[in-house]
N, C-alpha and C positions, 0 to 999 in steps of 0.2 A: 648401519641404518639403511633401510631399503631406499632405492632411488624413487624420486617423485614421478608418478606416472601421469600427472595432470588432473587427477581426481582426488578430492578431499573426502575423507571418511566423515560423514555427517555427524556421527556420534562424538567426534572430537571437536566440533565447532560449537561454541556456546551460542545460545540464542541472542538475538539483537534485542536486548532488554528494553531500550527506549521505545522500540516499535511495539514490543509485546505489552509494555505498560500502557501505552496509548490505546491499543486495541482493547485491553481489558477494561478501560475506563468508559468505553462506549456502552450505551444502554440499548437493548434490543427493542425495536418498535416495529409495528406493522407499516406497510407502505402508506396507508391512510393517515396514521399518526405522524409519520415522517413528513408528509405533505403539509401538515398544519404547523410544523415547527419553523421557527425563524432560521435564517441562514446561519446565524451564530450557533444555535443549538443543534443544528444538523451535524456539525462536526463531532458531536458527542453521542450521536445516535447511530445504531446499526440497523440496516434493513437490506432486503434484496428485492429487486423488482420482480413482480409476479410470484412472490412467495408470501402467502397470506396467513398461514397458520403459525401460531407461536411455537409449536414443537418443531415444525420444519425450519423456521428461522433459527431456532436454537441449534439444530443439527448443522445448518450451514455455518453458523457462527463457530461452533465447536470444531468443524473441519478446517476453517480458516485459522483458528487459534492453533490447532495442531501443526499446520503448515508453518506458522510463524515461530512457534516455540520449539518444535522438534525438527525444523529444517525440512519439512515435507515439500514435495513438489506438486505441480499441477495434476499429474496423473493420480496421486493419492487423493487429492481434493475431489477430483472429477469422479473417481470411483465411489467416494463416500457420499456424494450428493446426487448422483445420476438419477436416482428415483424421485428426487425433489425438483431438481432443475434439469429437465429432460433435454433441452436444446444445448448442444455442445458449445455453440458460440456464446450463448448466455452464460453458461458455466465459466467459460474462459474470461468473459467480461467481469463477472462477479469476483473471480479469483484475482485477476490483475488489478481491478479497482481497489479492492481491500488490502491486498498485500503491498501494492505500491503506495497507497495512502499511508499505511502504517510505517513503511520504510521511509517515506518522505518526512513524516512527522518525527520519526526517530532521528533522522539526520538533522532535522531542524533543531531538535533538543541538543544534540551533540554540538552543532555549530554555535548555539547560544552559550553553551558551557565553555567553549574555547574562544569566544569572540574577542577577548582581550589580546590573545596571542595571534588569532587569525580572523581579522575583521572583514574579510572579503569572501565573496561567493563567486564561483565560476560556473556558468551554465554549460552542461555537457549533454548533448542530445545523441541519441542513437541515429546515425545517418544511414538510412536504408530507404527502400521504396515506399515506406509508410510515414516517413518524417513529414510533419506538417510544415508549411512555409514559415510559420512563426517560430517553430523550434529550430528550423534550419538557420534562420537569421540570428537567433540568440546563441547558437553554438559557439562556445569560446568566449562569450562576453563575461567580463568580470566587473562586479559592482560591490559597494559596501553592503554588508549584511543588514544594516539598519535601514536600507533603502526600501521605501514602500513598494517599489517595482519588484525587488527581490522577494519580498513577502508575498506579493500577489501572484508571482510566477514560480514559486517554489514547487518542486516536483511532488506529485504528478500535476502537470499543467492541465491536462485534459485526458479523456478516456480513449484508449486504443489508438 
């Protein structure tokens, strides 16, 4: 067996099914339609700021789905949508927001499925120069999964 070099072969890693399932349940809407939705309904809608045409929204959605299902990386997404989302910072925000939201929802589903065995959640923040004061204070805090605070602060807490 070859020695592990620190890199996984992505074709051998199955997709994060709970994240993919949640993403597939979202309905594509224009930014105007999204603005008219209730907060509850927005979690089931997909849109991208400054992308107004349905075919362009579908292309962005498909590129994000490919990243989730096939283990694609930001560079793949960026290349696929650079003609639609021309600003690189905007592309990064759209990618991070959607991928991290799907992963957060997938982890929430997994946590709920194992709650009888593991009823606690521990907040883990990436501690770097961009860590918000709120995330810094929460790092390492453990609370019951059923806590309203845990539900309200499940990752991702905020954008970028």
